C-alpha positions as CSV (number, residue, x, y, z in Angstrom):
1,M,0.0,0.0,0.0
2,K,2.8,2.4,0.9
3,S,4.6,1.7,-2.4
4,L,1.4,2.4,-4.3
5,I,1.0,5.8,-2.6
6,V,4.6,6.7,-3.3
7,S,4.1,5.8,-7.0
8,L,1.0,7.9,-7.3
9,F,2.8,10.8,-5.7
10,V,5.7,10.6,-8.1
11,L,3.4,10.4,-11.1
12,L,1.4,13.5,-10.0
13,C,4.6,15.5,-9.4
14,V,6.7,14.4,-12.4
15,V,4.0,14.1,-15.1
16,P,1.3,16.7,-14.1
17,H,0.0,17.0,-17.7
18,V,-1.4,13.5,-17.8
19,F,-4.4,14.7,-15.8
20,A,-5.2,17.9,-17.6
21,D,-8.3,18.8,-19.5
22,A,-8.6,20.5,-22.9
23,P,-9.0,24.2,-22.4
24,E,-12.3,25.9,-23.3
25,G,-10.9,29.3,-24.3
26,F,-7.7,31.1,-25.4
27,S,-6.9,32.6,-22.0
28,A,-7.2,29.2,-20.4
29,A,-5.2,27.6,-23.2
30,K,-2.2,29.8,-22.5
31,A,-2.1,28.9,-18.8
32,V,-2.6,25.1,-19.6
33,A,0.2,25.2,-22.1
34,K,2.6,26.8,-19.6
35,R,1.6,24.3,-16.8
36,H,1.4,21.1,-18.8
37,I,3.4,21.4,-22.0
38,F,6.2,23.9,-21.7
39,F,6.9,23.2,-18.1
40,D,10.4,21.8,-17.9
41,E,14.0,22.2,-19.0
42,F,13.5,20.0,-22.1
43,A,10.9,22.5,-23.4
44,L,12.9,25.6,-22.4
45,E,16.1,24.5,-24.0
46,Q,14.3,24.3,-27.4
47,G,13.7,28.0,-27.2
48,D,10.8,30.0,-28.6
49,L,9.2,29.4,-31.9
50,Y,11.0,32.0,-34.1
51,C,14.4,32.6,-32.6
52,G,15.2,29.7,-30.3
53,C,15.4,32.1,-27.2
54,R,15.1,30.8,-23.7
55,W,12.7,32.5,-21.3
56,D,11.8,32.6,-17.7
57,W,8.1,32.1,-16.8
58,V,6.4,35.2,-15.1
59,G,2.8,35.3,-14.0
60,R,0.0,33.0,-15.0
61,S,1.0,32.4,-18.6
62,G,3.7,35.0,-19.6
63,G,7.4,35.0,-19.7
64,R,10.5,37.1,-20.0
65,I,13.0,36.6,-22.9
66,D,16.6,35.8,-22.2
67,A,18.0,37.7,-25.3
68,D,21.6,36.6,-24.6
69,S,20.6,33.0,-25.0
70,C,19.9,33.5,-28.7
71,G,21.6,36.7,-29.7
72,Y,18.4,38.5,-30.0
73,E,18.4,42.2,-30.9
74,T,15.3,44.4,-30.7
75,R,14.1,45.7,-34.1
76,A,11.7,48.4,-32.9
77,Q,9.4,47.3,-30.1
78,Q,11.5,47.0,-26.9
79,V,8.6,46.0,-24.6
80,R,7.4,43.2,-26.8
81,A,10.9,42.1,-27.5
82,E,11.4,41.4,-23.8
83,R,8.4,39.1,-23.3
84,I,7.0,35.8,-24.4
85,E,3.7,35.9,-26.3
86,W,1.6,33.0,-27.5
87,E,1.6,32.6,-31.3
88,H,-1.2,31.0,-33.2
89,I,0.9,29.2,-35.9
90,V,-2.2,29.3,-38.1
91,P,-3.3,32.9,-37.3
92,A,-6.7,33.5,-35.8
93,W,-7.3,36.0,-38.6
94,V,-6.7,33.2,-41.2
95,F,-9.0,30.6,-39.7
96,G,-11.5,33.3,-38.5
97,H,-12.0,34.6,-42.0
98,Q,-13.2,31.2,-43.0
99,R,-16.1,31.5,-40.5
100,Q,-19.3,33.5,-41.1
101,C,-19.0,34.9,-37.6
102,W,-16.0,36.9,-38.6
103,Q,-17.8,38.5,-41.5
104,S,-20.5,39.6,-39.0
105,G,-18.4,41.1,-36.3
106,G,-14.7,40.0,-36.3
107,R,-12.8,38.1,-33.7
108,R,-14.9,39.3,-30.7
109,N,-18.1,38.1,-32.4
110,C,-16.5,34.7,-33.2
111,T,-15.3,34.2,-29.7
112,A,-18.8,35.0,-28.4
113,Q,-20.9,33.1,-31.0
114,D,-19.0,30.4,-32.7
115,P,-18.0,27.2,-30.9
116,V,-15.8,26.1,-33.8
117,F,-13.8,29.3,-33.7
118,R,-13.4,29.0,-29.9
119,A,-12.1,25.4,-30.3
120,M,-9.6,26.6,-32.9
121,E,-8.5,29.6,-30.9
122,A,-7.8,27.3,-27.8
123,D,-6.4,24.4,-29.7
124,L,-3.0,23.7,-28.0
125,F,-1.6,22.1,-31.1
126,N,-1.6,25.5,-32.7
127,L,-0.1,27.5,-29.8
128,Y,3.6,28.0,-29.2
129,P,5.6,30.6,-27.2
130,A,7.3,33.3,-29.3
131,V,9.3,36.5,-28.8
132,G,6.5,39.1,-28.6
133,E,8.1,41.5,-31.1
134,V,8.5,38.8,-33.8
135,N,5.0,37.6,-33.0
136,G,3.7,41.1,-33.6
137,D,5.7,41.6,-36.8
138,R,4.5,38.2,-38.2
139,S,0.9,39.5,-37.7
140,N,-1.4,37.4,-39.9
141,Y,1.1,36.8,-42.7
142,Q,1.3,33.5,-44.4
143,Y,4.5,31.5,-44.2
144,A,6.8,31.7,-47.3
145,M,10.4,31.7,-48.4
146,V,11.6,35.3,-47.8
147,R,14.3,36.6,-50.1
148,G,16.4,39.7,-50.0
149,V,15.8,40.6,-46.4
150,S,18.7,41.4,-44.1
151,P,18.8,40.1,-40.5
152,Q,16.2,42.0,-38.5
153,Y,16.6,40.6,-35.0
154,G,20.3,40.1,-34.5
155,A,21.2,36.4,-34.6
156,C,17.5,35.3,-34.8
157,P,17.2,33.6,-38.2
158,S,13.5,34.2,-38.8
159,K,12.6,36.8,-41.4
160,I,9.6,39.0,-42.0
161,D,8.8,40.5,-45.5
162,F,6.6,43.5,-44.5
163,K,6.0,44.6,-48.1
164,G,5.1,41.1,-49.3
165,R,3.2,40.2,-46.1
166,A,5.1,37.0,-45.6
167,A,7.1,35.3,-42.8
168,E,9.8,32.6,-42.9
169,P,10.5,30.8,-39.6
170,R,13.9,29.4,-38.7
171,D,14.7,26.0,-40.3
172,E,14.4,24.1,-37.0
173,V,10.7,24.6,-36.9
174,K,9.7,24.6,-40.5
175,G,8.6,21.0,-40.4
176,L,6.7,21.6,-37.1
177,V,4.9,24.6,-38.6
178,A,3.9,22.5,-41.7
179,R,2.5,19.7,-39.6
180,V,0.5,22.1,-37.4
181,H,-1.0,23.6,-40.6
182,F,-2.0,20.2,-41.9
183,Y,-3.6,19.4,-38.5
184,M,-5.6,22.6,-38.3
185,Y,-6.7,22.6,-41.9
186,D,-7.7,18.9,-41.7
187,R,-9.4,19.0,-38.3
188,Y,-11.4,22.1,-38.9
189,G,-12.1,21.8,-42.7
190,L,-10.2,24.9,-43.7
191,S,-9.3,25.8,-47.3
192,M,-5.6,26.1,-48.2
193,S,-4.2,27.6,-51.4
194,R,-2.3,25.3,-53.7
195,Q,0.8,27.5,-53.3
196,Q,0.7,27.2,-49.5
197,Q,0.2,23.4,-49.8
198,Q,3.3,23.0,-52.0
199,L,5.5,25.0,-49.7
200,L,4.4,23.2,-46.5
201,M,4.6,19.8,-48.1
202,A,8.2,20.7,-49.1
203,W,9.0,21.7,-45.5
204,D,7.4,18.5,-44.2
205,R,9.7,16.4,-46.3
206,Q,12.8,18.5,-45.7
207,H,12.4,18.7,-41.9
208,P,11.3,15.4,-40.3
209,V,9.7,15.1,-36.9
210,S,12.4,15.7,-34.2
211,E,12.6,14.2,-30.8
212,W,11.3,17.4,-29.2
213,E,8.4,17.8,-31.7
214,R,7.3,14.2,-30.9
215,E,7.4,14.9,-27.2
216,W,5.7,18.3,-27.6
217,S,2.9,16.6,-29.6
218,D,2.6,13.8,-27.1
219,R,2.2,16.2,-24.2
220,T,-0.3,18.2,-26.1
221,A,-2.3,15.1,-27.1
222,R,-2.5,14.0,-23.4
223,V,-4.2,17.4,-22.7
224,M,-6.3,17.6,-25.8
225,G,-7.5,14.0,-25.8
226,H,-6.4,13.3,-29.4
227,E,-3.2,13.4,-31.4
228,N,-1.8,15.3,-34.4
229,P,-1.9,12.5,-37.0
230,F,0.6,14.3,-39.2
231,V,3.2,14.0,-36.4
232,T,2.5,10.4,-35.5
233,G,2.4,9.3,-39.1
234,A,-1.2,8.2,-39.0
235,A,-2.0,10.8,-41.8
236,V,0.0,12.3,-44.7
237,W,-0.9,15.5,-46.5
238,T,-1.0,15.3,-50.2
239,R,-2.1,18.0,-52.7
240,G,-5.9,18.1,-52.8
241,H,-6.1,16.5,-49.4
242,R,-9.7,16.1,-48.3
243,P,-10.1,17.3,-44.6
244,S,-11.5,14.9,-42.0
245,R,-13.3,17.9,-40.3
246,S,-13.2,15.8,-37.1
247,G,-13.0,19.0,-35.0
248,L,-16.2,20.6,-36.2
249,V,-18.8,21.0,-33.5
250,S,-21.5,22.9,-35.4
251,A,-25.2,22.2,-34.8
252,A,-26.7,19.2,-36.6
253,P,-27.4,19.8,-40.3
254,E,-30.7,19.7,-42.1
255,T,-31.7,16.2,-43.4
256,G,-30.9,15.5,-47.0
257,Q,-28.1,18.1,-47.3
258,P,-24.9,16.5,-48.6
259,A,-22.3,16.0,-45.9
260,S,-19.5,17.6,-47.8
261,I,-21.5,20.8,-48.2
262,R,-22.8,20.7,-44.6
263,S,-19.4,20.7,-43.0
264,G,-17.2,22.4,-45.6
265,V,-16.5,26.0,-46.4
266,I,-17.9,27.2,-49.7
267,I,-15.5,29.5,-51.6
268,G,-16.8,32.4,-53.7
269,N,-14.8,34.4,-56.1
270,R,-15.5,38.1,-55.6
271,N,-14.5,38.9,-59.1
272,S,-16.4,36.3,-61.1
273,R,-19.3,36.1,-58.5
274,V,-19.4,32.3,-58.7
275,Y,-19.0,29.9,-55.8
276,H,-17.3,26.5,-55.6
277,L,-18.2,23.5,-53.4
278,P,-15.5,21.5,-51.5
279,D,-16.6,18.4,-53.4
280,G,-17.4,18.2,-57.1
281,C,-16.0,21.6,-58.1
282,P,-12.5,21.3,-59.7
283,S,-11.7,25.0,-59.2
284,Y,-12.4,24.9,-55.4
285,D,-8.7,25.3,-54.5
286,R,-7.8,27.6,-57.4
287,V,-9.4,30.9,-56.2
288,A,-6.7,33.4,-55.3
289,E,-6.8,34.1,-51.5
290,R,-7.3,37.8,-52.1
291,N,-10.5,37.1,-54.1
292,Q,-12.0,34.5,-51.7
293,V,-15.3,35.0,-50.0
294,H,-16.5,32.2,-47.7
295,F,-20.0,30.9,-47.2
296,E,-21.4,28.2,-45.0
297,S,-24.2,27.1,-47.4
298,E,-25.2,27.5,-51.0
299,E,-28.3,29.4,-49.9
300,Q,-26.1,32.0,-48.2
301,A,-23.9,32.3,-51.3
302,Q,-26.9,32.7,-53.6
303,R,-28.4,35.4,-51.3
304,A,-25.1,37.3,-51.7
305,G,-25.5,37.2,-55.5
306,F,-23.2,34.4,-56.3
307,S,-23.9,31.5,-58.7
308,K,-22.5,28.0,-58.7
309,A,-19.5,27.5,-61.0
310,G,-20.4,25.9,-64.3
311,N,-17.8,23.2,-64.1
312,C,-19.1,21.7,-60.8
313,R,-20.4,18.2,-61.2
């Protein structure tokens, strides 16, 4: 009996994240991530997402950057350069714009009204500590290969193309970033451009899962209650990947409506005024991101003055 009590005490002290519950909001997610995922030396020695900087935890979910550990130099925002912030690897602006709630009132409305958005915003697989200044500079830019940009943050290798609205993370996390994108787009039925798919598939091949990424993913899975299949190898992203949409928690659809249309995002082209369904429309993933308008049903698209694309089956 005594040995059993000792064993339970050791388990509770050494592996606290085993007993955690998935967070229900972004604020809770940050605190849970600090307490159950990025809680030990193994995590801290990996450094933050963009620069590999160590940090010291301060407060409920924040931290203070050790700039000397990574050779970081402030570009412009000293206060944010000194602190850890929580980066959505797939930005809230990106996944929010694929929800109707955003069109009706932005992020605040989505947080208040849309359970799918709240799940995405609090998904721990998509959250990682980052130097606040780089997090702010990255904004909602898509990831890309950035050319012709001189070092902006001292020895920090990540680069931001402000004019081109693009960000390139350091090589050590490019594979991780790719597999987080695959997870988020698959689980929540998001639409990814062909160009972005090609880049992330290349990063996935070039930068295999590391020991830390596997451990980070395992810790996160124990909290969230499910894994990232693109880290474990249970799933592989290929061009034209059809999302599982296993994370959607919308209300039950009307009887008789095709499942692919019920759960998928319908993409309209603001120039041609036609819309494309996730199944049966060959041009679904060919609409330039700047021209995309998203709808949750054909009826909604038609009310907005859009017609179904003529090449849809």
